[in-house]
ZAMARGU-4260 file (C-alpha; in steps of 0.2 Angstrom, whole numbers, plus 5000, padded with zeros to 4 digits):
<rodrens>
0) 4885/5069/4992 | 4881/5075/4974 | 4878/5061/4961 | 4892/5066/4950 | 4904/5067/4965
5) 4898/5049/4970 | 4902/5043/4952 | 4919/5051/4952 | 4923/5043/4969 | 4919/5026/4963
10) 4929/5028/4947 | 4944/5035/4958 | 4943/5019/4969 | 4942/5008/4955 | 4958/5014/4949
15) 4966/5011/4966 | 4958/4993/4966 | 4965/4989/4949 | 4983/4994/4954 | 4982/4985/4970
20) 4977/4969/4962 | 4991/4970/4949 | 5006/4975/4960 | 5001/4972/4978 | 5008/4988/4982
25) 5003/5003/4972 | 4984/5005/4978 | 4988/5014/4994 | 5000/5027/4987 | 4988/5031/4973
30) 4973/5032/4984 | 4977/5049/4994 | 4984/5059/4978 | 4968/5054/4968 | 4957/5060/4983
35) 4967/5076/4985 | 4967/5080/4966 | 4951/5072/4962 | 4940/5077/4975 | 4950/5091/4983
40) 4951/5083/5000 | 4964/5089/5013 | 4977/5075/5018 | 4969/5073/5034 | 4952/5069/5026
45) 4959/5059/5012 | 4971/5048/5023 | 4957/5038/5032 | 4947/5036/5016 | 4962/5029/5007
50) 4965/5017/5022 | 4947/5011/5022 | 4947/5007/5003 | 4964/4999/5002 | 4961/4989/5018
55) 4945/4981/5013 | 4951/4978/4996 | 4967/4970/5002 | 4957/4959/5014 | 4947/4952/4999
60) 4963/4949/4990 | 4971/4940/5005 | 4956/4929/5007 | 4958/4923/4990 | 4976/4921/4993
65) 4973/4911/5008 | 4961/4900/4999 | 4975/4897/4985 | 4987/4893/4999 | 5000/4908/4993
70) 4999/4918/5009 | 5014/4917/5020 | 5002/4919/5035 | 5015/4919/5050 | 5026/4932/5041
75) 5009/4942/5038 | 5004/4941/5055 | 5021/4947/5063 | 5022/4962/5051 | 5003/4966/5052
80) 5002/4965/5071 | 5018/4977/5072 | 5011/4989/5060 | 4993/4989/5069 | 5002/4994/5085
85) 5011/5008/5076 | 4997/5015/5065 | 4988/5025/5078 | 5004/5035/5082 | 5006/5040/5063
90) 4988/5045/5063 | 4990/5056/5078 | 5004/5064/5070 | 4994/5067/5054 | 4980/5076/5063
95) 4993/5088/5072 | 5004/5092/5057 | 5000/5106/5044 | 4994/5100/5028 | 5009/5106/5018
100) 5023/5096/5027 | 5013/5080/5027 | 5010/5082/5008 | 5028/5085/5005 | 5033/5069/5015
105) 5021/5059/5005 | 5029/5066/4990 | 5046/5060/4996 | 5039/5043/5000 | 5032/5042/4982
110) 5049/5047/4975 | 5057/5032/4984 | 5044/5020/4979 | 5047/5027/4961 | 5065/5024/4962
115) 5063/5007/4969 | 5051/5001/4957 | 5063/5007/4942 | 5078/4999/4950 | 5071/4983/4954
120) 5062/4983/4936 | 5080/4985/4928 | 5087/4971/4939 | 5074/4959/4934 | 5076/4962/4916
125) 5095/4959/4917 | 5092/4943/4925 | 5107/4944/4938 | 5108/4931/4951 | 5102/4935/4969
130) 5112/4932/4985 | 5105/4920/4998 | 5091/4929/5006 | 5090/4933/5024 | 5073/4925/5025
135) 5075/4909/5014 | 5063/4896/5010 | 5067/4879/5018 | 5067/4867/5002 | 5060/4852/5012
140) 5046/4861/5020 | 5043/4876/5009 | 5041/4887/5025 | 5052/4903/5029 | 5067/4900/5040
145) 5063/4908/5055 | 5080/4915/5062 | 5082/4931/5073 | 5087/4943/5059 | 5073/4937/5048
150) 5061/4940/5061 | 5068/4957/5066 | 5067/4963/5048 | 5050/4957/5046 | 5045/4966/5062
155) 5054/4982/5056 | 5045/4981/5041 | 5028/4981/5050 | 5033/4995/5061 | 5038/5006/5046
160) 5022/5002/5036 | 5011/5005/5051 | 5018/5023/5054 | 5017/5027/5036 | 4999/5020/5036
165) 4993/5031/5049 | 5003/5046/5044 | 5000/5046/5025 | 4984/5035/5024 | 4993/5021/5014
170) 4992/5003/5017 | 5011/4999/5018 | 5012/4988/5003 | 5025/4999/4994 | 5036/4996/5009
175) 5031/4977/5011 | 5033/4971/4993 | 5050/4978/4991 | 5056/4972/5008 | 5049/4955/5006
180) 5056/4953/4988 | 5073/4960/4994 | 5075/4949/5010 | 5067/4933/5004 | 5064/4921/4991
185) 5045/4920/4990 | 5038/4919/4973 | 5030/4935/4967 | 5013/4929/4968 | 5015/4924/4987
190) 5023/4942/4990 | 5008/4950/4983 | 4996/4939/4992 | 5006/4941/5008 | 5007/4960/5006
195) 4988/4960/5004 | 4986/4952/5021 | 4997/4963/5030 | 4989/4979/5022 | 4972/4972/5028
200) 4978/4970/5046 | 4988/4987/5046 | 4974/4997/5038 | 4962/4990/5051 | 4972/4999/5065
205) 4972/5016/5056 | 4953/5015/5051 | 4949/5010/5069 | 4959/5025/5075 | 4950/5036/5063
210) 4932/5030/5068 | 4935/5033/5086 | 4942/5050/5082 | 4928/5054/5071 | 4939/5058/5056
215) 4931/5047/5043 | 4922/5055/5030 | 4909/5042/5026 | 4900/5049/5010 | 4916/5050/5002
220) 4923/5034/5009 | 4909/5022/5005 | 4909/5024/4985 | 4927/5025/4986 | 4928/5008/4994
225) 4915/5000/4984 | 4925/5005/4968 | 4941/4998/4975 | 4934/4982/4980 | 4925/4979/4964
230) 4940/4983/4953 | 4951/4972/4963 | 4940/4957/4960 | 4941/4960/4941 | 4960/4965/4941
235) 4965/4948/4950 | 4957/4939/4935 | 4971/4947/4924 | 4985/4950/4936 | 4996/4935/4930
240) 4993/4941/4912 | 4997/4959/4915 | 5010/4959/4929 | 5029/4958/4925 | 5044/4970/4923
245) 5035/4982/4911 | 5021/4984/4924 | 5033/4987/4938 | 5043/5000/4927 | 5027/5009/4922
250) 5020/5009/4940 | 5038/5018/4945 | 5035/5031/4931 | 5018/5034/4937 | 5023/5035/4956
255) 5037/5048/4951 | 5024/5059/4941 | 5012/5059/4956 | 5027/5063/4968 | 5030/5078/4957
260) 5012/5084/4957 | 5011/5082/4976 | 5027/5091/4979 | 5021/5105/4968 | 5004/5106/4978
265) 5014/5105/4994 | 5025/5120/4989 | 5009/5130/4984 | 5001/5127/5000 | 5017/5132/5010
270) 5019/5147/4999 | 5001/5152/5000
</rodrens>
């Protein structure tokens, strides 16, 4: 790989790691668009690279969260193992489908993420009271209440994140963070840390599938992943200071812009 391309890959990976550190959700959905637009990769090549970078960065964040005692590890294991089981299915679909419809699907997912981020940001800003969550924390023990509906929703979250992980090359945090926020009363720091633990597990399934199928572009993946890991460590130092309603709304606006760009690119490929 040429030195300038390596440098660009490092910078793009750093952007992914920084967003992941601040939101626990955004790195994965930005990785593939950055690789597509910045390095002109096809979706099938970009997806495994994004998975490797986001998965490794998330694993670092999860280990730090475990050390701080904020990762809900039982919920993370249920979501993550379900996602790992489903991720190879998504990866197989990505290799069989044409580039344009996969890119259009990515744009649709990004549009949904943008809507959710902007909507949740408005709710947080108004300070409206929440209903009793499906997965409530026990005041006495601080642990999640493991009722059947709660476990079923956590497993469904894992299956959806795993499918999208393999198909679109995302870690699934954009599904996990809104779902955990909606169905539980876990504090935001715990949601982000738990999301990173799940992303690490789910990404592992997709990356292993890509390696066995020879679909991982190592010359692009290595500098991109290094940039993401380094930026995540820096971003975690400032995450408590920068995160909040405004950051969530800004991320939603950015996701909407990227969704429109991806949809435009998909329409061009379909028309060409």
